[in-house]
C-alpha positions as a Markdown table, in Angstrom:
| # | Residue | x | y | z |
|---|---|---|---|---|
| 1 | Unk | 19.5 | 15.0 | 55.9 |
| 2 | Unk | 20.8 | 13.0 | 58.9 |
| 3 | Unk | 18.0 | 14.4 | 61.1 |
| 4 | Unk | 15.4 | 13.6 | 58.5 |
| 5 | Unk | 16.7 | 10.1 | 58.0 |
| 6 | Unk | 16.7 | 9.5 | 61.8 |
| 7 | Unk | 13.1 | 10.7 | 62.1 |
| 8 | Unk | 11.7 | 9.0 | 59.0 |
| 9 | Unk | 13.7 | 5.9 | 59.2 |
| 10 | Unk | 16.1 | 3.9 | 57.0 |
| 11 | Unk | 13.5 | 3.5 | 54.3 |
| 12 | Unk | 14.0 | 7.2 | 53.4 |
| 13 | Unk | 16.8 | 6.2 | 51.0 |
| 14 | Unk | 15.7 | 2.6 | 50.3 |
| 15 | Unk | 14.6 | 1.5 | 46.8 |
| 16 | Unk | 12.0 | -1.0 | 48.0 |
| 17 | Unk | 9.1 | 0.2 | 45.8 |
| 18 | Unk | 8.5 | 2.6 | 42.9 |
| 19 | Unk | 7.4 | 5.3 | 45.4 |
| 20 | Unk | 10.6 | 4.9 | 47.4 |
| 21 | Unk | 12.6 | 5.2 | 44.3 |
| 22 | Unk | 10.8 | 8.3 | 43.1 |
| 23 | Unk | 11.1 | 10.0 | 46.5 |
| 24 | Unk | 14.8 | 9.2 | 46.7 |
| 25 | Unk | 15.3 | 10.8 | 43.3 |
| 26 | Unk | 13.3 | 13.8 | 44.2 |
| 27 | Unk | 15.2 | 14.2 | 47.5 |
| 28 | Unk | 18.5 | 14.1 | 45.6 |
| 29 | Unk | 17.3 | 16.7 | 43.2 |
| 30 | Unk | 16.2 | 19.0 | 46.0 |
| 31 | Unk | 19.5 | 18.6 | 47.8 |
| 32 | Unk | 21.5 | 19.3 | 44.6 |
| 33 | Unk | 19.4 | 22.4 | 43.9 |
| 34 | Unk | 19.9 | 23.6 | 47.5 |
| 35 | Unk | 23.7 | 23.1 | 47.4 |
| 36 | Unk | 24.0 | 25.0 | 44.1 |
| 37 | Unk | 21.9 | 28.0 | 45.1 |
| 38 | Unk | 22.5 | 30.8 | 47.7 |
| 39 | Unk | 21.9 | 30.2 | 51.4 |
| 40 | Unk | 18.3 | 31.7 | 51.2 |
| 41 | Unk | 17.2 | 28.5 | 49.4 |
| 42 | Unk | 18.1 | 26.2 | 52.3 |
| 43 | Unk | 14.8 | 26.6 | 54.3 |
| 44 | Unk | 12.5 | 25.8 | 51.3 |
| 45 | Unk | 14.7 | 22.8 | 50.5 |
| 46 | Unk | 14.6 | 21.6 | 54.1 |
| 47 | Unk | 10.8 | 21.9 | 54.2 |
| 48 | Unk | 10.5 | 20.1 | 50.9 |
| 49 | Unk | 12.7 | 17.3 | 52.2 |
| 50 | Unk | 10.6 | 17.0 | 55.4 |
| 51 | Unk | 7.4 | 16.9 | 53.3 |
| 52 | Unk | 8.8 | 14.1 | 51.0 |
| 53 | Unk | 10.0 | 12.1 | 54.0 |
| 54 | Unk | 6.6 | 12.5 | 55.6 |
| 55 | Unk | 4.9 | 11.4 | 52.4 |
| 56 | Unk | 7.2 | 8.4 | 52.2 |
| 57 | Unk | 6.3 | 7.4 | 55.7 |
| 58 | Unk | 2.6 | 7.8 | 55.0 |
| 59 | Unk | 2.8 | 5.8 | 51.8 |
| 60 | Unk | 4.7 | 3.0 | 53.6 |
| 61 | Unk | 2.0 | 2.8 | 56.3 |
| 62 | Unk | -0.8 | 2.7 | 53.6 |
| 63 | Unk | 1.1 | 0.0 | 51.7 |
| 64 | Unk | 1.2 | -2.1 | 54.9 |
| 65 | Unk | -2.5 | -1.7 | 55.6 |
| 66 | Unk | -4.1 | -1.6 | 52.1 |
| 67 | Unk | -3.7 | -4.5 | 49.6 |
| 68 | Unk | -5.6 | -2.4 | 47.0 |
| 69 | Unk | -3.1 | 0.5 | 47.3 |
| 70 | Unk | -0.2 | -2.0 | 47.2 |
| 71 | Unk | -1.6 | -3.5 | 44.0 |
| 72 | Unk | -2.0 | 0.0 | 42.4 |
| 73 | Unk | 1.4 | 1.4 | 43.3 |
| 74 | Unk | 3.9 | -1.4 | 43.4 |
| 75 | Unk | 5.3 | -3.9 | 40.9 |
| 76 | Unk | 5.1 | -7.6 | 41.5 |
| 77 | Unk | 8.3 | -9.7 | 41.5 |
| 78 | Unk | 8.4 | -12.0 | 38.5 |
| 79 | Unk | 10.0 | -15.4 | 38.2 |
| 80 | Unk | 12.6 | -15.6 | 35.4 |
| 81 | Unk | 14.0 | -19.1 | 36.0 |
| 82 | Unk | 12.3 | -22.0 | 37.9 |
| 83 | Unk | 14.2 | -25.3 | 38.7 |
| 84 | Unk | 16.8 | -24.6 | 36.0 |
| 85 | Unk | 14.3 | -23.8 | 33.3 |
| 86 | Unk | 14.4 | -20.3 | 31.8 |
| 87 | Unk | 10.9 | -18.8 | 31.5 |
| 88 | Unk | 11.3 | -17.0 | 28.2 |
| 89 | Unk | 7.7 | -15.4 | 28.3 |
| 90 | Unk | 8.6 | -13.8 | 31.6 |
| 91 | Unk | 11.9 | -12.5 | 30.2 |
| 92 | Unk | 9.9 | -10.9 | 27.4 |
| 93 | Unk | 7.3 | -9.5 | 29.8 |
| 94 | Unk | 10.0 | -7.9 | 32.0 |
| 95 | Unk | 12.2 | -6.8 | 29.1 |
| 96 | Unk | 15.2 | -8.7 | 30.6 |
| 97 | Unk | 17.5 | -10.1 | 27.9 |
| 98 | Unk | 19.0 | -13.6 | 28.1 |
| 99 | Unk | 22.4 | -11.9 | 28.2 |
| 100 | Unk | 21.4 | -9.9 | 31.3 |
| 101 | Unk | 20.1 | -13.0 | 33.0 |
| 102 | Unk | 23.3 | -14.9 | 32.2 |
| 103 | Unk | 25.3 | -12.0 | 33.6 |
| 104 | Unk | 23.4 | -12.2 | 36.9 |
| 105 | Unk | 23.9 | -15.9 | 37.1 |
| 106 | Unk | 27.6 | -15.5 | 36.6 |
| 107 | Unk | 27.6 | -12.8 | 39.3 |
| 108 | Unk | 26.0 | -15.3 | 41.7 |
| 109 | Unk | 28.7 | -17.8 | 40.9 |
| 110 | Unk | 26.3 | -20.3 | 39.2 |
| 111 | Unk | 28.2 | -23.0 | 37.4 |
| 112 | Unk | 25.3 | -25.0 | 36.1 |
| 113 | Unk | 21.8 | -23.9 | 35.3 |
| 114 | Unk | 20.5 | -27.1 | 37.0 |
| 115 | Unk | 21.7 | -25.6 | 40.3 |
| 116 | Unk | 19.3 | -22.7 | 40.0 |
| 117 | Unk | 16.1 | -23.1 | 41.8 |
| 118 | Unk | 14.7 | -19.6 | 41.1 |
| 119 | Unk | 15.7 | -16.3 | 39.6 |
| 120 | Unk | 13.4 | -13.4 | 40.5 |
| 121 | Unk | 13.1 | -10.0 | 38.9 |
| 122 | Unk | 12.4 | -7.9 | 42.0 |
| 123 | Unk | 10.2 | -4.9 | 42.3 |
| 124 | Unk | 13.3 | -2.7 | 42.6 |
| 125 | Unk | 14.7 | -3.9 | 39.3 |
| 126 | Unk | 17.3 | -6.1 | 41.0 |
| 127 | Unk | 17.6 | -9.8 | 40.0 |
| 128 | Unk | 17.8 | -12.3 | 42.8 |
| 129 | Unk | 19.4 | -15.7 | 42.1 |
| 130 | Unk | 18.5 | -18.6 | 44.4 |
| 131 | Unk | 20.7 | -21.6 | 43.8 |
| 132 | Unk | 22.0 | -24.6 | 45.7 |
| 133 | Unk | 24.7 | -27.1 | 45.0 |
| 134 | Unk | 23.5 | -29.5 | 47.7 |
| 135 | Unk | 19.9 | -29.7 | 46.5 |
| 136 | Unk | 18.2 | -27.8 | 49.3 |
| 137 | Unk | 14.8 | -26.6 | 48.3 |
| 138 | Unk | 13.4 | -23.1 | 48.7 |
| 139 | Unk | 10.8 | -22.6 | 51.5 |
| 140 | Unk | 7.5 | -21.7 | 49.7 |
| 141 | Unk | 7.0 | -18.5 | 51.7 |
| 142 | Unk | 10.1 | -17.0 | 50.0 |
| 143 | Unk | 8.3 | -17.0 | 46.7 |
| 144 | Unk | 4.8 | -16.3 | 47.9 |
| 145 | Unk | 4.4 | -12.9 | 46.3 |
| 146 | Unk | 6.3 | -13.8 | 43.1 |
| 147 | Unk | 4.3 | -14.1 | 39.9 |
| 148 | Unk | 5.0 | -16.4 | 37.0 |
């Protein structure tokens, strides 16, 4: 696995896109299967891991070069809070509850909703909280690919 990760890159176990997530799960399953079976199953497992890592590299290169492929295979980050206002329609669309949102705000040490400039439901399922006590504004490029 170390060799495959070194060749294919750090993205091998990243969860940046749906494809990355699926490949990471598949690799884990193959590894678990190989560990629980006799030695004879190591070579097919190794070949399978190499094929998956190669596919992930291929998909990553296609994502970089093709906006159509990116549209078809990746989710778009969605804005859940903008300038202290909760966007309830976007919460419904992403199936994020208000309680989950409040939990993420607490994790980010937000004391007042008015401090929150943006909360983004990322393509990975993570929730990013961008807040500032000193009133700094967010550079627009940071939210360029965010819908809502």
